[in-house]
C-alpha positions as CSV (number, residue, x, y, z in Angstrom):
1,M,0.0,-0.4,0.2
2,A,2.9,2.2,1.1
3,A,4.2,1.8,-2.7
4,L,1.6,2.1,-4.7
5,P,1.0,5.8,-4.2
6,L,4.7,6.3,-4.9
7,T,4.6,4.1,-8.2
8,A,1.7,6.3,-9.2
9,L,3.3,9.6,-8.3
10,A,6.7,8.7,-10.4
11,L,4.5,7.4,-13.4
12,S,2.8,10.8,-13.4
13,W,5.5,12.9,-12.7
14,L,6.8,14.0,-16.0
15,P,3.0,14.8,-17.4
16,A,1.9,16.7,-14.5
17,S,5.5,18.7,-14.3
18,R,4.3,20.1,-17.6
19,H,1.0,20.9,-16.9
20,L,2.2,22.8,-13.5
21,A,4.7,24.4,-15.4
22,R,1.9,25.6,-17.7
23,M,-0.2,26.7,-15.0
24,Q,2.1,29.1,-13.6
25,H,1.6,31.8,-16.2
26,A,-2.2,31.1,-16.3
27,S,-5.2,33.5,-15.4
28,S,-5.6,33.5,-11.6
29,P,-8.8,30.5,-10.9
30,S,-10.8,33.2,-9.2
31,D,-10.7,35.2,-12.4
32,L,-11.2,32.3,-14.3
33,E,-14.3,31.2,-12.6
34,I,-15.4,34.9,-13.0
35,A,-15.4,34.6,-16.7
36,H,-16.1,30.9,-17.2
37,P,-18.8,30.3,-14.5
38,G,-19.7,26.5,-16.4
39,A,-16.0,25.7,-16.0
40,F,-16.6,25.0,-12.3
41,L,-18.5,22.5,-10.3
42,K,-20.5,24.1,-7.2
43,P,-20.6,22.6,-4.0
44,T,-24.2,22.0,-4.3
45,H,-24.2,20.2,-7.8
46,A,-25.6,17.0,-7.8
47,L,-22.5,14.7,-8.0
48,F,-21.2,15.9,-4.5
49,A,-24.9,14.9,-3.3
50,C,-24.5,11.2,-4.8
51,I,-21.1,11.0,-3.2
52,L,-22.4,11.7,0.2
53,V,-25.3,9.2,-0.1
54,F,-22.6,6.3,-1.6
55,S,-20.3,7.3,1.0
56,I,-23.3,6.4,3.7
57,A,-23.5,3.2,2.3
58,S,-19.8,2.6,2.2
59,G,-19.6,3.5,5.9
60,Y,-22.7,1.5,7.0
61,A,-21.3,-1.8,5.4
62,L,-18.0,-1.0,7.1
63,T,-18.9,-1.2,10.3
64,L,-22.4,-3.5,10.0
65,N,-21.9,-7.1,11.4
66,E,-18.2,-6.5,12.7
67,V,-16.0,-9.3,13.4
68,G,-13.7,-8.6,16.2
69,N,-14.1,-5.1,15.8
70,A,-12.7,-5.5,12.1
71,P,-15.1,-5.1,8.9
72,N,-16.6,-8.3,7.9
73,S,-15.3,-8.6,4.5
74,S,-15.3,-11.3,1.4
75,P,-13.1,-12.0,-1.5
76,L,-16.2,-11.8,-3.7
77,E,-16.0,-8.2,-3.8
78,W,-12.5,-7.7,-5.0
79,I,-13.1,-10.7,-7.7
80,V,-16.4,-8.7,-8.9
81,L,-14.4,-5.4,-8.5
82,L,-11.9,-6.6,-10.8
83,A,-14.3,-7.9,-13.4
84,V,-15.7,-4.7,-13.3
85,A,-12.5,-2.8,-13.6
86,V,-11.5,-5.1,-16.8
87,T,-14.8,-4.6,-18.7
88,I,-14.5,-0.5,-18.2
89,A,-10.8,-1.6,-19.7
90,L,-12.0,-3.3,-22.7
91,V,-15.5,-1.4,-23.4
92,R,-15.3,2.1,-23.6
93,K,-18.3,3.6,-25.0
94,P,-20.4,6.6,-25.0
95,G,-22.9,6.7,-22.0
96,G,-20.6,3.9,-20.2
97,E,-20.5,6.1,-17.0
98,D,-24.2,6.1,-16.4
99,A,-24.4,2.2,-17.3
100,L,-21.9,1.9,-14.1
101,F,-24.1,4.3,-11.9
102,S,-27.1,2.2,-12.5
103,F,-25.0,-0.8,-11.6
104,S,-23.6,0.7,-8.8
105,A,-27.1,1.8,-7.5
106,L,-28.2,-2.0,-7.9
107,I,-25.7,-3.6,-6.1
108,V,-25.8,-1.1,-3.3
109,I,-30.2,-1.9,-2.8
110,A,-29.1,-5.3,-2.7
111,G,-26.7,-4.9,0.1
112,F,-29.5,-3.2,2.0
113,L,-31.9,-5.9,1.4
114,A,-29.8,-8.5,2.1
115,A,-28.5,-7.0,5.6
116,P,-31.6,-7.8,7.8
117,F,-30.9,-11.6,7.0
118,T,-27.1,-11.5,8.3
119,F,-27.9,-9.9,11.5
120,D,-26.9,-12.4,14.6
121,S,-24.4,-14.2,11.8
122,N,-21.0,-13.6,10.6
123,A,-22.6,-13.5,6.9
124,S,-20.7,-11.4,5.1
125,M,-23.0,-11.1,2.0
126,A,-24.6,-7.4,2.9
127,N,-21.7,-6.0,3.2
128,A,-20.0,-7.4,0.0
129,L,-22.5,-6.0,-1.9
130,L,-22.7,-2.7,-0.2
131,R,-18.9,-2.4,-0.8
132,I,-19.0,-3.8,-4.2
133,G,-21.5,-1.1,-5.1
134,R,-19.1,1.7,-3.6
135,N,-16.2,0.2,-5.1
136,C,-17.9,0.3,-8.3
137,F,-19.0,4.4,-7.8
138,D,-15.2,5.1,-6.9
139,I,-14.2,3.7,-10.2
140,L,-17.1,6.0,-11.7
141,L,-16.2,8.8,-9.4
142,W,-12.3,8.9,-10.2
143,M,-13.3,8.3,-14.0
144,T,-15.4,11.7,-13.8
145,V,-12.8,13.5,-11.8
146,A,-10.2,12.8,-14.4
147,A,-12.8,13.9,-17.4
148,I,-13.0,17.1,-15.2
149,G,-9.3,17.8,-14.8
150,K,-8.7,17.3,-18.5
151,R,-11.0,19.9,-19.4
152,N,-10.1,22.3,-16.5
153,P,-7.2,21.6,-13.9
154,F,-8.1,24.1,-11.8
155,A,-11.7,22.6,-11.5
156,L,-9.9,19.4,-10.8
157,L,-8.7,20.6,-7.7
158,V,-11.7,22.1,-6.4
159,A,-13.7,18.9,-7.1
160,L,-11.0,16.7,-5.5
161,G,-11.5,19.1,-2.4
162,I,-15.0,19.0,-2.4
163,A,-15.4,15.2,-3.1
164,N,-13.0,14.3,-0.3
165,A,-14.8,16.3,2.5
166,V,-18.3,14.7,1.8
167,R,-16.8,10.8,1.6
168,A,-15.5,11.6,4.9
169,L,-18.9,13.2,6.2
170,G,-20.7,10.2,4.7
171,T,-18.5,7.6,5.7
172,I,-18.7,9.0,9.5
173,A,-22.6,9.1,9.0
174,G,-22.8,5.4,7.6
175,A,-20.4,3.8,10.4
176,V,-22.6,5.7,13.3
177,A,-25.7,4.0,11.8
178,G,-23.9,0.8,11.2
179,H,-22.8,0.7,15.0
180,T,-26.0,1.8,16.3
181,A,-27.7,-1.3,14.1
182,N,-25.0,-3.6,15.6
183,D,-25.9,-2.5,19.3
184,F,-29.6,-2.7,18.5
185,V,-29.0,-6.5,17.3
186,S,-27.1,-7.6,20.6
187,L,-30.6,-6.2,22.1
188,G,-32.7,-8.7,20.3
189,G,-35.1,-5.9,19.2
190,Q,-36.4,-4.8,15.9
191,E,-34.4,-1.2,15.6
192,A,-31.5,-2.8,13.6
193,H,-34.2,-3.8,10.9
194,I,-36.1,-0.3,10.9
195,I,-32.6,1.3,10.7
196,T,-31.6,-0.6,7.6
197,A,-35.2,-0.2,6.1
198,C,-35.1,3.8,6.6
199,A,-31.5,3.8,5.3
200,L,-32.5,1.8,2.0
201,F,-35.9,4.3,1.9
202,V,-34.0,7.3,2.1
203,F,-31.3,5.8,-0.6
204,I,-34.1,4.7,-3.2
205,A,-35.7,8.1,-2.7
206,F,-32.8,9.8,-3.3
207,L,-32.1,8.2,-6.7
208,W,-35.6,8.5,-7.5
209,L,-36.4,12.3,-6.9
210,G,-32.8,13.5,-7.6
211,F,-31.4,11.2,-10.2
212,R,-34.0,10.7,-12.8
213,K,-32.7,13.1,-15.0
214,F,-28.7,13.3,-13.7
215,S,-26.4,12.0,-16.2
216,F,-22.6,11.7,-15.3
217,E,-22.0,11.9,-19.5
218,E,-24.1,15.3,-19.8
219,T,-22.1,16.5,-16.6
220,I,-18.5,15.8,-18.2
221,N,-19.9,17.0,-21.5
222,G,-21.4,20.0,-20.4
223,L,-18.4,21.2,-18.2
224,E,-16.8,24.2,-20.2
225,N,-13.4,24.1,-21.5
226,P,-12.0,27.4,-21.1
227,E,-9.1,28.7,-22.6
228,V,-7.3,28.5,-19.1
229,F,-3.8,29.7,-20.4
230,T,-3.0,33.5,-21.2
231,Q,-2.5,34.0,-24.7
232,S,-1.1,37.1,-26.9
233,E,-3.4,38.5,-29.6
234,D,-0.6,37.1,-32.0
235,R,-0.9,33.6,-30.7
236,E,-4.8,34.2,-30.7
237,G,-4.7,35.1,-34.3
238,S,-2.6,32.2,-35.4
239,F,-5.2,29.7,-33.4
240,E,-7.9,31.2,-35.4
241,E,-5.5,31.0,-38.8
242,R,-4.6,27.6,-37.7
243,C,-8.6,26.2,-37.6
244,A,-9.1,27.5,-40.7
245,N,-6.2,26.0,-42.6
246,L,-7.6,22.8,-40.8
247,G,-11.1,23.3,-41.5
248,A,-10.1,23.9,-45.5
249,A,-7.3,20.6,-45.1
250,Y,-10.5,18.5,-44.0
251,G,-13.2,19.9,-46.3
252,L,-15.1,22.0,-43.7
253,T,-17.6,24.8,-45.0
254,E,-17.4,27.9,-44.1
255,R,-19.9,27.4,-41.6
256,E,-18.6,24.4,-40.1
257,T,-15.1,25.8,-39.6
258,E,-16.6,29.0,-37.9
259,I,-18.3,26.2,-35.5
260,F,-15.2,24.0,-35.2
261,L,-13.1,27.1,-34.3
262,C,-15.7,27.3,-31.2
263,M,-15.6,23.4,-30.5
264,A,-11.7,23.8,-30.7
265,R,-12.1,26.6,-27.9
266,G,-14.2,24.2,-25.2
267,R,-17.7,25.2,-26.4
268,N,-20.7,23.4,-26.3
269,V,-23.7,22.8,-28.3
270,G,-25.8,25.3,-26.3
271,F,-23.1,28.1,-27.0
272,I,-23.2,27.4,-30.9
273,Q,-27.0,27.6,-30.8
274,E,-27.5,30.8,-29.2
275,H,-24.0,32.3,-30.7
276,F,-24.8,31.4,-34.5
277,V,-29.0,32.1,-33.6
278,I,-30.0,28.4,-35.2
279,S,-31.9,25.3,-33.7
280,R,-30.4,22.8,-31.5
281,N,-31.0,20.2,-34.0
282,T,-29.1,22.3,-37.1
283,A,-26.2,22.9,-34.1
284,K,-26.2,19.2,-33.5
285,T,-26.4,18.5,-37.2
286,H,-23.0,20.6,-37.6
287,V,-21.2,19.1,-34.9
288,K,-21.9,15.4,-36.1
289,R,-20.7,16.5,-39.4
290,I,-17.5,18.3,-38.3
291,Y,-16.6,15.3,-36.0
292,K,-17.5,12.9,-39.2
293,K,-15.1,15.0,-41.6
294,L,-12.1,15.2,-38.6
295,D,-12.8,11.6,-37.6
296,V,-13.1,12.3,-34.1
297,H,-15.7,11.9,-31.7
298,P,-15.0,13.2,-28.1
299,Q,-14.8,17.1,-28.2
300,Q,-10.9,16.8,-26.4
301,E,-9.8,14.9,-29.6
302,L,-11.0,18.0,-31.6
303,I,-9.2,20.0,-29.4
304,D,-5.7,18.2,-29.4
305,L,-6.2,18.1,-33.2
306,A,-6.6,21.6,-33.2
307,E,-3.8,22.9,-30.4
308,N,-1.1,20.2,-32.6
309,N,-2.6,21.6,-35.9
310,M,-2.7,17.6,-37.1
311,T,-3.6,18.0,-41.2
312,P,-4.2,14.8,-43.0
313,E,-0.9,15.1,-44.5
314,S,0.9,15.2,-41.5
315,Q,-1.1,12.1,-40.2
316,G,-0.4,10.0,-43.4
317,I,-3.6,10.3,-44.8
């Protein structure tokens, strides 16, 4: 456990140092947030509320049915977690974040349902299910945080701080609930069943009322990708010229080239719709055609293509 963080630090040191060097010459985060409020997640964002609820479930699993004052664990949770991680690594497709969220929520619900059947025993099924759901959600969380940092490194620092604070608060609350359930089980009453039923009801109600229309994919794609680093007018002019040359090289129309420039600056469909005074469907059609002609799909690939000036000739096409 001591070696793994050091290994991760060593592997990320070189690319991170380049980003840190560029950030030294950037605008201040406060100025950037004023100019681009959509590039930062507010503390009241639904993502952090979701982290809180899953952390409560995690804390509950940590203390429920303790064995010798230690968490009741099972190798099943690591087998399932490994299978999920391998699946994510091999199968990456749009909407995968929301599918993983649904899977995590269903596993946590199954853990709460199984909990009453494990009282007065050392059975670890409920604990394993709750932790599997939490661990799958953690994978989703880190995927989301990484995507946020890729768009705006300053937003990454803010999101990490809030996420860690919320996780700690939720874990403590869940652990207290688990200890309370254990105490009531020893007394032989029904209070432990009531606590578990209430926790399950709150979890389902939270998902039903707050997350029916929530999408992790839309949260990531809806985050602005601002021009974080200070640019001179000459550099800005060269960027516009570079995008115009790329548009001509890839056969974009004049309007598509204008929209391509907006997308290369991190603008989303909503901005394009308002800026060019067109319908949302028309804006989406232009964006799809641009992606097809450039042979890219995520907007970050389009931004990388513009920044690196990757013409068809440079790619050997």
